[in-house]
C-alpha positions in Angstrom: 7.5 -20.7 -20.5 9.8 -19.2 -23.1 12.2 -16.3 -22.5 13.3 -14.7 -25.7 16.5 -12.8 -24.9 17.1 -9.9 -27.2 20.1 -7.7 -27.8 18.6 -5.0 -25.6 18.9 -7.4 -22.6 22.6 -7.6 -23.1 24.7 -6.1 -20.3 28.5 -6.2 -20.6 28.2 -9.1 -23.1 26.1 -11.1 -20.7 22.3 -11.2 -20.6 20.7 -9.4 -17.7 18.5 -12.1 -16.4 17.6 -10.5 -13.1 14.6 -8.8 -14.6 13.1 -12.3 -15.3 13.7 -13.8 -11.9 10.4 -12.9 -10.3 8.4 -14.2 -13.3 10.5 -17.4 -13.6 10.4 -18.0 -9.8 6.6 -17.8 -9.8 6.4 -20.1 -12.8 8.7 -22.7 -11.3 6.9 -22.6 -7.9 3.5 -22.9 -9.5 4.4 -25.8 -11.8 6.5 -27.8 -9.4 3.3 -28.2 -7.3 1.7 -30.0 -10.2 4.4 -31.7 -12.2 8.1 -32.1 -12.8 9.6 -29.4 -14.9 12.6 -29.2 -17.3 14.6 -26.0 -17.3 17.1 -25.7 -20.2 18.9 -23.2 -22.5 18.5 -24.0 -26.1 21.6 -21.9 -27.0 24.1 -23.8 -25.0 24.8 -21.2 -22.4 24.1 -21.6 -18.7 21.2 -19.2 -18.5 19.0 -22.1 -17.3 21.4 -22.6 -14.4 21.1 -18.9 -13.5 17.3 -19.1 -13.5 17.4 -22.3 -11.3 20.0 -20.8 -8.9 17.9 -17.7 -8.5 14.8 -19.8 -7.7 16.7 -21.8 -5.0 18.2 -18.6 -3.5 14.7 -17.0 -3.4 12.9 -20.0 -2.1 15.4 -20.8 0.6 16.6 -17.3 1.4 20.1 -18.3 0.5 23.0 -16.0 -0.3 24.9 -16.8 -3.5 27.8 -18.4 -1.6 25.4 -20.8 0.2 23.6 -21.7 -3.0 
């Protein structure tokens, strides 16, 4: 899966990744059942960490502080 962030996704100089969480959570869940997956950000930012954190929070019903 590739998420191409564009300037319109920018919110206060940070990308608004929330709109991708449902799609990425579904992708992660589906592919973890079959294989290992690698989640990374090619630009050096921690966007991949945000995606993974959102997945764990959703899957385990965690609040941000718990995650």
